[in-house]
N, C-alpha and C positions, 0 to 999 in steps of 0.2 A: 140474636144469631143464636142458631141451633148448635152446640158443640156435642160432640160425642163424649160421654164420660164412662167410667169404670162400671157404673151400675147399668146402663145401655148395653154397654159392651159385652156385658156376663150374665146378659136376658137370657131367658130361652126363647126360641123362635116360636111363632104361633103353631098350634097344632091343627091338622087338618079335620074337620068335622067329618061325622059317619055318614052323613048325607052324601057328600064325595066320597066316600071309600065305597059305599054301597053301588053306587052306579058302575055301570060297565067302562072300559076305555072306549067304546065309539060313543057312549053317552056324553063322557067327560070331554072328548075332542068336539062333539058337535056344539055343547054348550060353551066350551072357549071360542069356537070359531064363529058363532053366533055373536058372541060380544065383540069380536076383532071386528066382524062387519060394519058395527056401528061407528068405529073410528076410520075416517077415510084414510090415515097414514097408515093404517095396519091391516085394511081391508085384504089386500094380497099377501099377508102372511100365510103360511099354511101350518097348522098342529100336526107336527109327527106322533108325539106323545102325549100321553096326559095320565101320569102315574097315580097309583093310589095315594104314594107318598105326596101329591101336590105339586112334582115337577112336572113343568109343561114344557115340552121341546118344541121351537118354533125353526122353521124354516124362511128364509128370507131370500127371495132370487135377484132381486135389486141392489145396487151398490149405494150404501147409505155410509157418508161419512163417520168414523169412530164418534168423534164428538156430539152428533146429532142422533146416532144409533143408541148410543149410552143412554141419554136422558130420555128418550123416547120408549126405552125399554123398560126403565124404571117407572116412567108414570104409566105404561101399559101394566106392568105388574102390579102397582097400586090400584087401579081402576079394576082389576081381575079380581084384586083382594077383596075391595069395596063391595062389588057386585055378585062374587061366586062365593068366593072362600078366604078367609083372612090367612091361611097356611099355603097358599099357592107361591110358587117361586117360578120364575121365566128363565129358560136358558135357550142357548141357540145350537143348531145343528151347525159342528164346524164345518167350514168351507174351504176347501184347497186353494191355492194361489191363484188370483184372476189376472196377473201381470201378461199381457200381450207380449212383451218383449221378452220376459224370461221364458214364456212357453215356446216362443220362436227359437229360442237359442238351444232348448232343449232341456233347460234346468228346472227342476222339479223340486217344491219344498213341501216335505210330507208333514202334516201334523202330527204331533205328539200324542199317542194313545195312551 
């Protein structure tokens, strides 16, 4: 069993390679989008940002349960680290409340900014 210990908790995060930093935003997005197409579960994800700092922001239009989404994104992040750059981190675009019942009643839940 792999437990988190103090040493791993205090370890520095992997740094982004200069090859990633030197690329334009469009090149980084294209590179990540090509990797997403290789995975059928992620082929419809849209890369909205791919910053110099390695943070990749994805937009997911379809509904995925939280349990499935979490492990899917962790697996995706690891695959991107292995294939593109070890310093990559994956983030999601915040999406508003999709509840049809709450929307019908006029209740809106605003995401925290």
